[in-house]
C-alpha positions as CSV (number, residue, x, y, z in Angstrom):
1,M,66.0,-15.3,-70.7
2,P,69.0,-13.0,-69.9
3,G,68.9,-11.1,-66.6
4,F,69.6,-7.4,-66.2
5,F,72.3,-6.4,-63.8
6,F,72.6,-3.0,-62.2
7,S,75.4,-1.7,-60.2
8,Q,74.5,-0.2,-56.8
9,N,74.9,3.3,-58.2
10,N,72.5,2.6,-61.0
11,M,69.9,1.2,-58.6
12,T,70.2,4.3,-56.4
13,E,69.8,6.5,-59.5
14,L,66.8,4.5,-60.7
15,N,65.2,4.6,-57.2
16,G,65.9,8.4,-57.1
17,K,64.1,8.8,-60.5
18,E,61.1,6.7,-59.4
19,D,60.9,8.7,-56.1
20,C,61.0,11.9,-58.1
21,K,58.3,10.7,-60.5
22,L,56.1,9.8,-57.5
23,A,56.7,13.2,-55.8
24,E,55.9,15.0,-59.1
25,G,52.7,13.0,-59.4
26,K,51.7,13.9,-55.8
27,I,52.5,17.6,-56.4
28,H,50.6,17.5,-59.7
29,K,47.5,16.1,-57.9
30,K,47.8,18.6,-55.1
31,K,48.1,21.4,-57.6
32,Q,44.9,20.3,-59.3
33,K,43.0,20.2,-56.0
34,A,44.2,23.6,-54.7
35,F,45.3,25.5,-57.9
36,G,46.7,28.8,-56.8
37,A,45.8,28.3,-53.1
38,D,49.3,29.0,-51.9
39,L,50.1,32.0,-54.1
40,K,53.7,32.3,-53.1
41,S,54.7,28.8,-54.1
42,Y,52.4,29.0,-57.2
43,L,54.2,32.2,-58.4
44,K,57.6,30.7,-57.7
45,C,56.6,27.7,-59.9
46,M,54.7,29.6,-62.6
47,V,56.5,32.9,-62.8
48,P,60.3,32.5,-62.1
49,H,61.0,36.2,-62.2
50,I,58.6,37.0,-59.4
51,E,60.0,36.2,-56.0
52,P,57.8,35.4,-52.9
53,G,57.9,39.0,-51.8
54,I,56.2,39.9,-55.1
55,K,59.4,41.6,-56.3
56,T,60.5,41.2,-59.8
57,S,64.2,40.5,-60.2
58,N,65.4,41.9,-63.5
59,S,68.6,43.9,-63.8
60,R,67.0,46.5,-61.4
61,N,65.0,45.7,-58.3
62,V,61.3,46.4,-59.1
63,M,58.5,46.0,-56.7
64,L,55.3,44.7,-58.4
65,S,52.4,46.9,-57.2
66,A,48.6,46.4,-57.1
67,E,48.3,49.5,-59.2
68,E,50.5,48.0,-61.9
69,V,48.6,44.7,-61.9
70,I,45.2,46.7,-62.1
71,Q,46.6,48.5,-65.1
72,W,47.0,45.2,-66.9
73,S,43.2,44.9,-66.8
74,H,42.7,48.1,-68.8
75,S,44.1,46.8,-72.0
76,L,46.3,44.1,-73.5
77,E,48.6,46.9,-74.6
78,K,49.2,47.9,-71.0
79,L,49.7,44.3,-70.0
80,L,52.3,43.7,-72.7
81,A,54.0,47.0,-71.9
82,S,55.0,45.5,-68.5
83,Q,57.9,43.0,-68.2
84,S,56.1,41.4,-65.3
85,G,52.8,41.4,-67.2
86,Q,54.4,39.7,-70.1
87,G,55.8,37.0,-67.8
88,V,52.5,36.3,-66.0
89,F,50.5,36.3,-69.3
90,R,53.0,34.0,-70.9
91,E,52.6,31.5,-68.1
92,F,48.9,31.7,-68.5
93,L,49.1,31.1,-72.2
94,K,51.4,28.1,-71.5
95,S,48.6,26.7,-69.4
96,E,46.3,27.0,-72.4
97,F,49.0,25.7,-74.8
98,S,49.1,28.9,-76.8
99,E,52.3,30.6,-75.7
100,E,53.4,30.7,-79.3
101,N,51.2,33.8,-79.7
102,I,53.1,36.0,-77.2
103,E,56.4,34.5,-78.2
104,F,55.7,35.5,-81.8
105,W,54.5,39.0,-80.8
106,L,57.6,39.6,-78.7
107,A,59.9,38.2,-81.5
108,C,58.2,40.8,-83.9
109,E,58.7,43.6,-81.4
110,D,62.4,42.7,-81.2
111,Y,62.6,42.3,-85.0
112,K,61.4,45.9,-85.5
113,K,64.4,47.1,-83.5
114,T,66.9,45.0,-85.6
115,K,69.6,46.7,-87.6
116,S,69.1,46.4,-91.3
117,D,72.2,44.2,-91.7
118,N,70.7,41.5,-89.5
119,L,67.1,41.6,-90.8
120,H,67.5,38.7,-93.2
121,G,68.7,36.2,-90.6
122,K,66.1,37.2,-88.0
123,A,63.3,37.2,-90.6
124,E,64.3,33.6,-91.6
125,R,64.4,32.5,-88.0
126,I,60.9,34.0,-87.2
127,Y,59.5,32.5,-90.4
128,E,60.8,29.0,-89.6
129,E,59.8,29.1,-86.0
130,F,56.4,30.6,-86.2
131,V,55.0,31.1,-89.7
132,Q,55.8,28.2,-92.1
133,S,53.2,25.5,-92.2
134,D,55.2,22.9,-90.3
135,A,56.7,25.4,-87.8
136,I,57.3,24.1,-84.3
137,K,55.4,27.0,-82.7
138,Q,53.1,27.7,-85.6
139,I,50.8,30.7,-85.1
140,N,47.1,30.7,-86.1
141,I,46.9,32.7,-89.3
142,D,45.1,31.8,-92.5
143,Y,46.7,30.5,-95.7
144,Q,46.7,33.8,-97.6
145,M,48.5,35.6,-94.7
146,R,50.9,32.8,-94.3
147,E,51.8,33.0,-98.0
148,A,52.0,36.8,-98.0
149,T,54.2,36.8,-94.9
150,A,56.5,34.1,-96.5
151,K,57.0,36.5,-99.5
152,K,57.7,39.5,-97.3
153,A,60.2,37.4,-95.2
154,Q,62.2,36.6,-98.3
155,D,63.0,40.2,-99.0
156,P,62.7,41.5,-95.4
157,T,61.9,45.0,-94.2
158,H,61.2,46.2,-90.7
159,S,57.4,45.8,-91.4
160,S,57.6,42.2,-92.9
161,F,55.7,40.7,-90.0
162,D,53.3,43.6,-89.2
163,E,50.1,42.1,-90.6
164,A,50.7,38.6,-89.0
165,Q,51.7,40.3,-85.7
166,K,48.5,42.4,-85.8
167,T,46.4,39.3,-86.4
168,V,48.0,37.4,-83.5
169,Y,47.5,40.5,-81.2
170,I,43.8,40.7,-82.1
171,L,43.5,36.9,-81.5
172,M,45.1,37.3,-78.0
173,E,43.0,40.4,-77.3
174,R,39.7,38.8,-78.1
175,D,40.4,35.3,-76.9
176,S,43.1,34.7,-74.3
177,Y,43.2,38.1,-72.7
178,P,39.6,38.1,-71.3
179,R,40.2,34.6,-69.9
180,F,43.4,35.7,-68.4
181,L,41.6,38.5,-66.5
182,K,39.2,36.0,-65.0
183,S,42.0,33.4,-64.3
184,K,43.1,32.3,-60.8
185,S,46.7,33.3,-61.6
186,Y,45.7,36.9,-62.3
187,L,43.0,37.3,-59.6
188,N,45.2,35.6,-56.9
189,L,48.1,37.8,-57.7
190,L,46.0,41.0,-57.6
191,N,44.3,39.8,-54.3
192,Q,47.7,39.1,-52.7
193,L,49.1,42.5,-53.7
194,Q,46.0,44.3,-52.5
195,T,46.2,42.4,-49.2
196,N,49.8,43.4,-48.7
197,T,49.0,47.0,-49.5
198,S,46.2,47.2,-46.9
199,K,48.4,45.8,-44.1
């Protein structure tokens, strides 16, 4: 039986990978036990654009306030109107394996602002990524809407995806959004901001 030979460099690399896997396993177990206990490291991990000081680092320096986070609980519309809100909600949807909903909704918002010359290319991309029956990030719409959206995408206008976008919005509003408001990620963030405000 032939033996396998590794150079010293390859062995070091393999050991490094094994150590990394072990460390990831321990971190994963720790996360399961104390999910969201340490908010700062949790936010660093889950929401890259929120720094430990609960600042958001976009092109401008924006402080995330308790008032803004409370606004998110008023409606899904208010949550999605906030860049930070979109980021936190997207991470929550990822944890539920349904991030395709917000990604599709955001793609549609971007599509509506597209110049007429570029509509065809963007419509095709959105259709292939989210709508077609074997799409990688297939959204949850019925057969009739899928067919109707496919027809509209072939001869695109700025409203080609409106019906599908509305359906996905309603799905998020009725299903994911209420769970988000009760989630540890939202409640811990709000609690942390309120604690910082009262200091």
